[in-house]
C-alpha positions as CSV (number, residue, x, y, z in Angstrom):
1,X,-66.7,-71.8,1.3
2,X,-66.4,-73.4,-2.1
3,X,-69.5,-74.9,-3.5
4,X,-69.4,-78.6,-4.2
5,X,-68.9,-79.4,-7.8
6,X,-72.0,-81.1,-9.3
7,X,-71.5,-84.7,-10.2
8,X,-71.0,-85.4,-13.9
9,X,-74.0,-86.8,-15.8
10,X,-73.3,-90.4,-16.8
11,X,-72.8,-91.0,-20.5
12,X,-74.6,-94.3,-20.8
13,X,-78.2,-92.8,-20.9
14,X,-77.1,-90.6,-23.8
15,X,-75.7,-93.5,-25.7
16,X,-78.8,-95.6,-25.0
17,X,-81.1,-92.8,-26.2
18,X,-79.1,-92.3,-29.4
19,X,-79.1,-96.0,-30.3
20,X,-82.8,-96.2,-29.5
21,X,-83.5,-93.4,-31.9
22,X,-81.4,-95.0,-34.6
23,X,-83.3,-98.3,-34.1
24,X,-86.6,-96.5,-34.5
25,X,-85.2,-94.7,-37.6
26,X,-84.2,-98.1,-39.1
27,X,-87.6,-99.6,-38.3
28,X,-89.4,-96.7,-40.0
29,X,-87.2,-97.2,-43.1
30,X,-87.9,-100.9,-43.2
31,X,-91.7,-100.5,-42.9
32,X,-91.5,-97.9,-45.8
33,X,-89.7,-100.2,-48.2
34,X,-90.1,-103.8,-49.4
35,X,-86.6,-104.1,-50.7
36,X,-85.6,-106.7,-48.1
37,X,-88.9,-108.2,-46.8
38,X,-92.2,-108.8,-48.4
39,X,-95.4,-107.1,-47.2
40,X,-97.1,-108.7,-44.2
41,X,-93.9,-109.9,-42.6
42,X,-94.3,-110.2,-38.8
43,X,-93.3,-107.2,-36.7
44,X,-91.0,-109.4,-34.6
45,X,-88.9,-110.1,-37.7
46,X,-88.6,-106.4,-38.4
47,X,-87.5,-105.6,-34.9
48,X,-85.2,-108.6,-34.7
49,X,-83.4,-107.6,-37.9
50,X,-83.3,-104.0,-36.8
51,X,-81.8,-104.8,-33.4
52,X,-79.3,-107.2,-35.0
53,X,-78.0,-104.8,-37.5
54,X,-77.9,-102.1,-34.9
55,X,-75.7,-104.4,-32.8
56,X,-73.3,-104.7,-35.8
57,X,-73.1,-100.9,-36.0
58,X,-72.5,-100.6,-32.3
59,X,-69.7,-103.2,-32.6
60,X,-68.2,-101.1,-35.4
61,X,-68.5,-98.0,-33.3
62,X,-67.3,-99.1,-29.9
63,X,-64.5,-101.5,-30.7
64,X,-62.2,-98.9,-32.2
65,X,-62.8,-96.7,-29.2
66,X,-61.1,-99.4,-27.1
67,X,-58.8,-101.1,-29.5
68,X,-57.6,-98.2,-31.7
69,X,-58.1,-94.9,-30.0
70,X,-57.1,-95.9,-26.5
71,X,-53.5,-96.9,-27.4
72,X,-53.1,-93.6,-29.2
73,X,-54.6,-91.4,-26.6
74,X,-53.5,-93.1,-23.3
75,X,-49.9,-92.1,-23.7
76,X,-47.4,-90.1,-25.7
77,X,-47.4,-91.1,-29.4
78,X,-44.6,-93.6,-30.1
79,X,-44.1,-96.3,-32.7
80,X,-45.3,-98.8,-30.2
81,X,-48.6,-96.9,-29.8
82,X,-49.1,-96.8,-33.6
83,X,-48.4,-100.5,-33.8
84,X,-50.9,-101.3,-31.1
85,X,-53.5,-99.1,-32.8
86,X,-52.9,-100.8,-36.2
87,X,-53.3,-104.2,-34.6
88,X,-56.4,-103.0,-32.8
89,X,-57.9,-101.8,-36.1
90,X,-57.2,-105.2,-37.7
91,X,-58.9,-107.0,-34.8
92,X,-61.8,-104.5,-34.9
93,X,-62.5,-105.3,-38.6
94,X,-62.1,-109.1,-38.0
95,X,-64.5,-109.0,-35.0
96,X,-66.9,-106.8,-36.9
97,X,-67.0,-109.3,-39.8
98,X,-67.4,-112.2,-37.4
99,X,-70.3,-110.6,-35.6
100,X,-72.0,-109.8,-38.9
101,X,-71.5,-113.4,-40.2
102,X,-72.7,-115.0,-36.9
103,X,-75.9,-112.9,-36.8
104,X,-76.8,-113.2,-40.5
105,X,-76.1,-117.0,-40.9
106,X,-76.9,-118.3,-37.4
107,X,-79.7,-116.0,-36.2
108,X,-81.4,-114.1,-39.1
109,X,-81.5,-117.0,-41.5
110,X,-82.6,-120.0,-39.3
111,X,-84.7,-118.1,-36.7
112,X,-86.1,-115.2,-38.7
113,X,-86.1,-116.7,-42.2
114,X,-84.1,-113.8,-43.6
115,X,-81.4,-114.6,-46.1
116,X,-79.5,-111.4,-47.1
117,X,-77.6,-113.2,-49.9
118,X,-80.1,-115.4,-51.5
119,X,-79.9,-113.4,-54.8
120,X,-76.1,-112.8,-54.5
121,X,-74.3,-115.1,-56.9
122,X,-70.9,-113.6,-56.3
123,X,-70.8,-114.3,-52.5
124,X,-67.4,-115.4,-51.3
125,X,-65.4,-115.0,-48.1
126,X,-63.3,-112.3,-49.6
127,X,-66.4,-110.5,-50.9
128,X,-68.1,-110.7,-47.5
129,X,-65.1,-109.3,-45.7
130,X,-64.6,-106.4,-48.2
131,X,-68.3,-105.7,-48.1
132,X,-68.4,-105.6,-44.3
133,X,-65.4,-103.3,-44.1
134,X,-66.8,-101.0,-46.8
135,X,-70.3,-100.9,-45.4
136,X,-69.5,-100.3,-41.7
137,X,-66.2,-98.4,-42.0
138,X,-68.1,-95.1,-41.5
139,X,-69.2,-96.4,-38.1
140,X,-65.6,-97.2,-37.3
141,X,-64.6,-93.6,-38.2
142,X,-67.4,-92.2,-36.1
143,X,-66.2,-94.3,-33.1
144,X,-62.7,-92.9,-33.5
145,X,-64.0,-89.4,-33.8
146,X,-66.1,-89.8,-30.7
147,X,-63.1,-91.2,-28.8
148,X,-60.9,-88.2,-29.8
149,X,-63.6,-85.6,-28.9
150,X,-64.4,-87.3,-25.6
151,X,-60.7,-87.5,-24.7
152,X,-60.3,-83.8,-25.4
153,X,-63.4,-82.8,-23.5
154,X,-62.3,-84.9,-20.5
155,X,-58.8,-83.4,-20.6
156,X,-60.2,-79.9,-20.8
157,X,-62.5,-80.6,-17.8
158,X,-59.6,-82.0,-15.8
159,X,-57.5,-78.9,-16.7
160,X,-60.3,-76.6,-15.5
161,X,-60.8,-78.6,-12.3
162,X,-57.0,-78.5,-11.6
163,X,-57.0,-74.8,-12.3
164,X,-60.0,-74.3,-9.9
165,X,-58.3,-76.4,-7.3
166,X,-55.1,-74.3,-7.7
167,X,-57.1,-71.1,-7.5
168,X,-58.9,-72.2,-4.4
169,X,-55.6,-73.2,-2.7
170,X,-54.1,-69.9,-3.6
171,X,-57.0,-67.9,-2.3
172,X,-56.9,-69.9,1.0
173,X,-53.2,-69.1,1.3
174,X,-53.9,-65.4,0.6
175,X,-56.7,-65.3,3.2
176,X,-54.4,-66.9,5.8
177,X,-52.1,-63.9,5.5
178,X,-54.6,-61.5,6.9
179,X,-52.8,-59.0,9.1
180,X,-52.9,-59.5,12.8
181,X,-51.2,-56.1,13.4
182,X,-54.4,-54.2,13.8
183,X,-55.9,-56.9,16.0
184,X,-52.9,-56.8,18.4
185,X,-52.9,-53.0,18.6
186,X,-56.7,-53.1,19.3
187,X,-56.2,-55.6,22.1
188,X,-53.5,-53.4,23.6
189,X,-55.8,-50.4,23.4
190,X,-58.6,-52.3,25.1
191,X,-56.2,-53.4,27.8
192,X,-55.3,-49.8,28.4
193,X,-59.0,-48.9,28.7
194,X,-59.6,-51.7,31.2
195,X,-56.5,-50.7,33.2
196,X,-57.8,-47.1,33.3
197,X,-61.3,-48.4,34.3
198,X,-62.7,-46.6,31.3
199,X,-66.4,-46.8,30.6
200,X,-65.5,-47.4,26.9
201,X,-63.8,-50.8,27.6
202,X,-67.0,-53.0,27.5
203,X,-68.2,-51.5,24.3
204,X,-64.7,-51.8,22.7
205,X,-64.5,-55.5,23.8
206,X,-68.0,-56.2,22.3
207,X,-67.0,-54.5,19.0
208,X,-63.8,-56.6,18.9
209,X,-65.8,-59.8,19.4
210,X,-68.1,-58.9,16.5
211,X,-65.1,-58.3,14.2
212,X,-63.6,-61.6,15.2
213,X,-66.9,-63.4,14.6
214,X,-67.0,-62.0,11.1
215,X,-63.4,-63.0,10.4
216,X,-63.7,-66.5,11.7
217,X,-67.2,-67.4,10.4
218,X,-68.0,-65.3,7.4
219,X,-64.8,-64.2,5.8
220,X,-64.1,-67.7,4.5
221,X,-67.0,-67.7,2.1
222,X,-66.4,-66.8,-1.6
223,X,-68.9,-63.9,-1.3
224,X,-70.5,-62.1,1.6
225,X,-73.1,-59.4,1.7
226,X,-71.6,-56.0,1.0
227,X,-73.5,-54.7,4.0
228,X,-71.6,-57.1,6.3
229,X,-68.3,-56.1,4.8
230,X,-69.1,-52.4,5.4
231,X,-70.3,-53.2,9.0
232,X,-66.8,-54.8,9.5
233,X,-65.2,-51.7,8.1
234,X,-67.2,-49.5,10.4
235,X,-66.2,-51.6,13.3
236,X,-62.6,-51.1,12.5
237,X,-63.1,-47.4,12.3
238,X,-64.8,-47.3,15.7
239,X,-62.0,-49.3,17.3
240,X,-59.5,-47.0,15.7
241,X,-61.3,-44.0,17.2
242,X,-61.1,-45.7,20.6
243,X,-57.4,-46.4,20.1
244,X,-56.7,-42.8,19.2
245,X,-58.8,-41.5,22.1
246,X,-61.2,-40.0,19.6
247,X,-58.5,-38.1,17.8
248,X,-59.0,-39.9,14.5
249,X,-59.5,-37.4,11.7
250,X,-61.5,-39.2,9.1
251,X,-63.7,-37.9,6.3
252,X,-65.9,-41.0,5.6
253,X,-68.7,-40.9,3.0
254,X,-71.0,-43.7,1.9
255,X,-73.2,-43.0,-1.1
256,X,-75.7,-45.3,-2.6
257,X,-78.0,-48.0,-1.3
258,X,-77.2,-51.4,0.1
259,X,-79.6,-53.8,-1.6
260,X,-78.1,-57.2,-1.2
261,X,-75.0,-56.7,-3.2
262,X,-72.2,-59.3,-2.7
263,X,-68.5,-58.9,-2.5
264,X,-65.4,-61.0,-1.8
265,X,-64.6,-60.6,1.9
266,X,-61.7,-58.7,3.4
267,X,-60.8,-56.7,0.2
268,X,-61.6,-53.1,1.2
269,X,-60.4,-53.7,4.8
270,X,-56.8,-54.2,3.7
271,X,-56.5,-50.6,2.4
272,X,-58.1,-49.1,5.5
273,X,-55.8,-51.1,7.8
274,X,-52.8,-49.9,5.8
275,X,-54.0,-46.3,6.2
276,X,-54.4,-46.7,9.9
277,X,-51.0,-48.3,10.2
278,X,-49.0,-45.9,8.1
279,X,-51.1,-42.8,7.8
280,X,-51.4,-39.5,9.6
281,X,-54.5,-39.9,11.7
282,X,-54.8,-36.9,14.0
283,X,-54.1,-33.9,11.7
284,X,-57.4,-32.1,11.0
285,X,-55.7,-30.3,8.0
286,X,-55.0,-33.5,6.2
287,X,-57.5,-36.1,7.3
288,X,-57.9,-39.6,6.0
289,X,-60.5,-39.6,3.3
290,X,-62.6,-42.6,2.5
291,X,-65.4,-42.6,-0.1
292,X,-67.6,-45.4,-1.2
293,X,-70.1,-45.1,-4.1
294,X,-72.5,-47.9,-4.6
295,X,-74.9,-49.0,-7.3
296,X,-76.8,-52.2,-7.8
297,X,-73.9,-53.7,-9.8
298,X,-70.8,-51.6,-9.1
299,X,-68.7,-50.3,-6.2
300,X,-66.2,-47.4,-6.3
301,X,-63.8,-47.2,-3.4
302,X,-61.4,-44.3,-2.9
303,X,-59.0,-43.9,0.0
304,X,-56.4,-41.2,0.6
305,X,-54.1,-40.6,3.5
306,X,-51.0,-38.6,4.2
307,X,-48.0,-40.8,5.3
308,X,-46.6,-40.6,8.8
309,X,-42.9,-39.8,8.8
310,X,-42.4,-42.1,11.9
311,X,-40.8,-45.4,11.1
312,X,-43.3,-48.3,11.6
313,X,-42.8,-52.0,11.4
314,X,-43.1,-53.4,8.0
315,X,-44.3,-56.8,9.2
316,X,-47.8,-58.0,8.6
317,X,-50.6,-56.8,6.3
318,X,-51.7,-58.9,3.3
319,X,-49.9,-56.3,1.2
320,X,-50.8,-54.6,-2.0
321,X,-49.4,-57.5,-4.1
322,X,-51.7,-59.8,-2.2
323,X,-54.8,-57.7,-2.8
324,X,-53.9,-57.4,-6.5
325,X,-53.7,-61.2,-6.8
326,X,-57.0,-61.7,-5.0
327,X,-58.7,-59.2,-7.3
328,X,-57.2,-61.0,-10.4
329,X,-58.5,-64.3,-9.2
330,X,-61.9,-63.2,-8.0
331,X,-62.7,-60.4,-10.4
332,X,-60.9,-61.1,-13.7
333,X,-61.7,-58.3,-16.2
334,X,-64.2,-56.9,-13.7
335,X,-62.1,-54.5,-11.7
336,X,-59.8,-51.5,-12.0
337,X,-57.2,-50.7,-9.3
338,X,-55.1,-47.6,-9.3
339,X,-52.5,-46.9,-6.7
340,X,-50.6,-43.7,-6.3
341,X,-47.8,-44.1,-3.7
342,X,-45.6,-41.1,-3.1
343,X,-43.2,-40.3,-0.2
344,X,-45.9,-38.1,1.4
345,X,-49.2,-39.5,0.3
346,X,-51.0,-42.8,-0.5
347,X,-54.1,-43.0,-2.7
348,X,-56.0,-46.0,-3.9
349,X,-58.9,-46.1,-6.2
350,X,-60.8,-49.3,-6.9
351,X,-63.7,-50.0,-9.2
352,X,-65.5,-53.3,-8.9
353,X,-68.2,-54.9,-11.1
354,X,-70.1,-56.8,-8.4
């Protein structure tokens, strides 16, 4: 089961916090200097001027995000994109100048009694436009930088989400290829026990139901308790003993404590099923050897079996390539898998950092 992705934190509270902090900073600077306003000026005048000039900065910041950066970032770079961005920059500067002019001459001066140009004898329309562009152009550049960084971060997040979705789909496909061969053989063995009215039939059927419950309800999680995976492994071994009429020659050792370790499901089982399917099972001189060494954070798995010379069907099994791919997806840089496959023997050694 894939955990639901947490919802993205909205951006507007961050923007609101930043602009609020800038407003407080401007207010502190105004109270500390008498360059613009004489001492004793009403607090509402300070806050009105601070909020107004902050609105001009916000205009200089956000307009290029929409009018300049968007045409460049929304599609492949073409001459048309550069042309739209250039027009957007011109519109941004004109609107910025217009907002500043409207606030200073139609709000600040008549309502707050603040004339920013009372001592300026060189005031002209050209000077005002050039001054506005020069004074607020850094905010325009900050807006463009923000747009580029935001675009790259969103693109990277989308790339990771697509990669995660692809990985999830691939893992789902790999899990769907779990081999029914062992299951079919077990059902046939239990049928034979029932037909012979063997006392072992009820126990075998109960064990099979436990394995199916694990496969259907637990094996679809990303991780399961290692103890449950080993219980499933032990169940397979018990059913194989029943199928071979207790002629299974298996040297099985489990060393280390089970203390809540987690593992991806159905990884170890694949190798054991392969050994039961293609190995020599009833020869006491060359038994199947299975060794598990556990620690709190690692697992070492070693399996060796002699190969049966009888021809068996090659259909089914998730296959070695499938297991390799699951390990690469689930344990990148956290596993080591060594396989020695000869005409007479098969040995697999797996180390996992859990």
